[in-house]
C-alpha angles and dihedrals in degrees: 000000000000094000091046092054091042091057090049092051092048090055092048090050091049094052093045091053089063098053109024130091132172088249094046091121096047135076132033092084091293115134121215129174121246090243086073100039100049101055088042092065094047090049096057089047090054091049092054091049091050096051112146095021128099098259127132118233103231119205104196126214139151129232089210094071129052111253093199125027145155134172124244144155088266125023131215120197126217136195119190134163094246089157123033101202128063128190117208112210122222115263119227093185088220102077135040109283111258115242120270116257125214129200144178106066115239105208092187095062091039084057090052090050090054090047088057090051090048091053092049093048089049091052091046089056091048121108096196105043115057096344115199089007119108122206119215128192144210113196120189133192110239089185089213090282128120090217094055091042088056091051090047096050090046090053092048093050096042097039092225129097091212124013107226100176130053097258135054126227090260094224128083116248093214132048094209139003125225111208169318118224096217136040100241094054092043090053092055092048096046092050091053097046099040095082090052095047092237107149119231114203114192125199095193113020104109102166109134090219089074090068089072102110094194094058099032107029095159100044125115133166139192093206119077119257120258086241085081100034093051090053091046090053091049089052090047095055091045093048090059093044097250102148096157114057141156123229134209123181141174111262094236139078093287098053101032096050092039095050092045090057091045092053091050093048093043089054091056088050091051094252118141127207114227095191137353117203127180126204141171125211090243097051118124115272091246092059093051091046091052092053089052091050090051089053093048093048095048122104092221114097096201125075120195106205113197093178138137120236096264093051090046089052095057095039091051091051092054093043089056091046090055093040093240102182140147096051126125107232121206109194136195123238094262094074109007095093099034109130097206090062094051098078130136089248092055096045090080087071103024103035110134093017116167128203150140121260133168118267117278121234144181124247109195114224097013098108091049089049092052092049091047091048092051096050091043091050091050092044088223141091129234091216125054113274119240117235111260127181116250096359127116116254116238121211122241117261118256093239116107092221139040118275090239088066094048113101113208136131092259098058099031110109097156092110112024105189109135092026089060089053090058090044091054093046092054091049089048090055091046092051093048091050089047090054090045093054093047089050092232091165099031131267128306096045123121133216091270092061093051094043091063091061102043113130117163140135126250123221088262091060094253116134121227119211140129132228124226089283094051092254126135124228107287108242121159138176119222106225129192126202107235136160124246125215091276092054096251122137114250132179112243120192107228102164145351142224125213115184092193092069122085121274110282094030098060096086118052136160120221096215098252113142113258121222110219132207117263101003104032094206099043123072109228118240118227113179134131093218131020115254120274111239124226108286091043135081132206116256119197118246110223112249095012132100119267090258089066108074145140123236117241123188116246116255120254112287092024130096144188115199098180132071114258095013111180094208140015122244122230114237118237120264097270096041134074135192119268125236097281092036093235098122142015117252129183112279119251109263108222124201134138102273135180089243098067129077097248093049094048091047092050093045092049093051088049092052091045089052093050090048093049090051091050090048090051090050090053091050091050090046091050093049098035093127093054118105095244096055090044090048089052093061096251095209092059091039092056091046091049092049090050092051090048090053088054091047090055092047096044088066088067089067088066092060122079136036110328115246131170094263095045091048091052093041101048100058097036091046089049094047097047098043091049091047089053090048094050090045091055092048091048091050091047091050089052093046088052093052093047093044094054093042086056092059091062115097114273094017125111130188114253112247092222097057096101096052088046090054090052091048094048094049090048094045095046092048093044091057089057090046088054092052092049093048091052091048094052091044097050106031115353124192112265137183111274130189105218110202097158098071098055120018095200096055144030113240106209106207141150114263107216090223096207115038087194091059093047096049089041089060091048094042093053091050087050093050092053091047089051092052092049091049093050095048092045092047090053090051094049092108094061118118114307102222090077113356102164090181089066092058091043089054091052093047090051090051089055091045094049093044090051096051095040089057090042095068099063091036090050094051096044100041115101127226119321089003089072089062091044091054091051093050089047090054092049094048094042096052090042093052088045093057093043097050096038099049103028102025097078092044093052088047092057092040096050106024106021105036090154088070093051092094133113092235092056095045093047095035103112099032091049093048091053093049090052 
């Protein structure tokens, strides 16, 4: 660490040798105490003698005396960090404490102090703003210390550097104070001036805490609050997809408050902080080195540095010492646009840095003022002086080149950002004093009252005003550290942020190509976990931040159509997730159709059964005069064959997409046709019993048996028709989308409507089948050559067995298989009736015609009667 700091000090001494002179603080009408001028001369001599050695050139000053002052009708105070180091003397507690001494010249703030003087001189020369009123100034060196800032503000309020008597003057020596250059010092100053209603206008204090009007009623600023910058940084890292970042901050009011706001805003944007470290520029080397080691070991590739210039200096030196490269730095406005950091040496660490800074501006005449001031201060000229009569001849400056060619923070006016804030602050005070003197708001009001209402344009067109918290409109430029053709680092504006715009429009890129850290053309990735693709959701990992997660596939029926979804969405009732679960698609509608194998097979069997029945009918019609057909009661046989044909064909109504008509037709057609079939079988059974009883001696066949058969068939069928009509009238079967049985598909089926009606139809058919079975069973001992009751009994056994097994199968079968079971029961029972009753007769008619005789049919019964 020693060598790193030594290099830093050598560079500072080298830059100071270009711009400093023992009389730097004299001339130009600016008054400085001898306590500052005398040690200053000795210091420069010491620096010259120590050339080549590791010695720091110390420019001494005191925060107890104004470094720059001028009298005027009204006075504006100033507090700038003109020196960055302060030495606190030892106190003996017996003598008056010696004054504090400051060292390490800060050319940037010295430039800001001169900008304040330039603005005051410009206003004094104005004929429209404060005419005939001169503004004076008293500028103190705060030395970047809260202690020296307190002494400076007390001197500004009291009007005396040291109070000798027991009482103060009772009236403030200044009407407003410009400063300070850091938040901590500004907080101390604002707390002191608030009770006296002396406004403090800071050009660099960005702590959001200063917007608290109850605690800081007299504070204003011309730089936006970190409340907005922190949110802008959070939106920035989110915009580039950096959800896993590290954070380093200054361990003071600026860094701690700014980082706290950033962490809060980043959390709302879904950005997680891997580490958060705090440093101060005067921390021991070991502590700075430990922070750099934390950064280098971290998995995040983006570092958000909410640091002041001094902390960034020491952190950068240690980062170079440890060769910390390849990281994307995101900086705060305090250091992101500082030229002295943008060197070739530092580009190894900071190349491609991004960060927000306040907008740059131009101040006409400022550079000429700074050059004139410098030459006047040195009492020399950098160009040979022309001979003039009667005028004193000034010696040539010791520099080997013109001041215009010297590049240092003091003379640099290429990007006036913070200088413009000082410039606006002075003009704001001048306008408020102008309004006060013209009594715009009536008498009895102070500068503070008028400062709240200022609203005026600058020469650049920018308007200056403050909100109710004393803050300006937050407008930032997003700058990117890039290299020009000469290899020098330049600040390129690649975007902007305007807090006055609606949410969503505040942050915008301007289309300029960004140069990234590491690989200039490839944006770095900084995430804890890779993104979850559509179809997956994030699952929290226990003990890890929310940005660290695992990706879990969405459950069936759920989707995620966005990257990094935190949860999956349930598809609506009639939709289901596709294969990769990235979108909802209509569910598959399932029903027994004519296009699938099962539907084709069942339809074919149904048609085969109908054809066979028709073929049997043709056979019976062709052999209607034969004994076996006559003995079978041909009228009932043809009616039975017709009903069986309808039974086979009604199964086709169960196949296909259910509709209102098909749902009503399928169950009613099934119920009526099977009732007709069972009525015919029942009548045939009764006819067989009566026929064989007539063959017994003394028995005769009733002449009214045939009309009774017709009436019984009609009556039994009519009762089923009545049941079906009532069913359709009260609660018909309708199409129904069943989504409860299977979540991934819709089962399109016919809801029976009334379960009572459905089971009444089946129960009535079962009752007829039971009567047929009982009567046929009782007639099983009739003659064997042609005992039709025996075949009817067998057919009824098949029928009953099929429909008894149908009930549990129907209830338990899912989806379209329920319909398939019902069709199978219809076909199985129909084939059972066809083959059991008509199969033996067709066998005799077609294959055994010799048995198709009356003698053979009546053989046994006739023998017994003989």
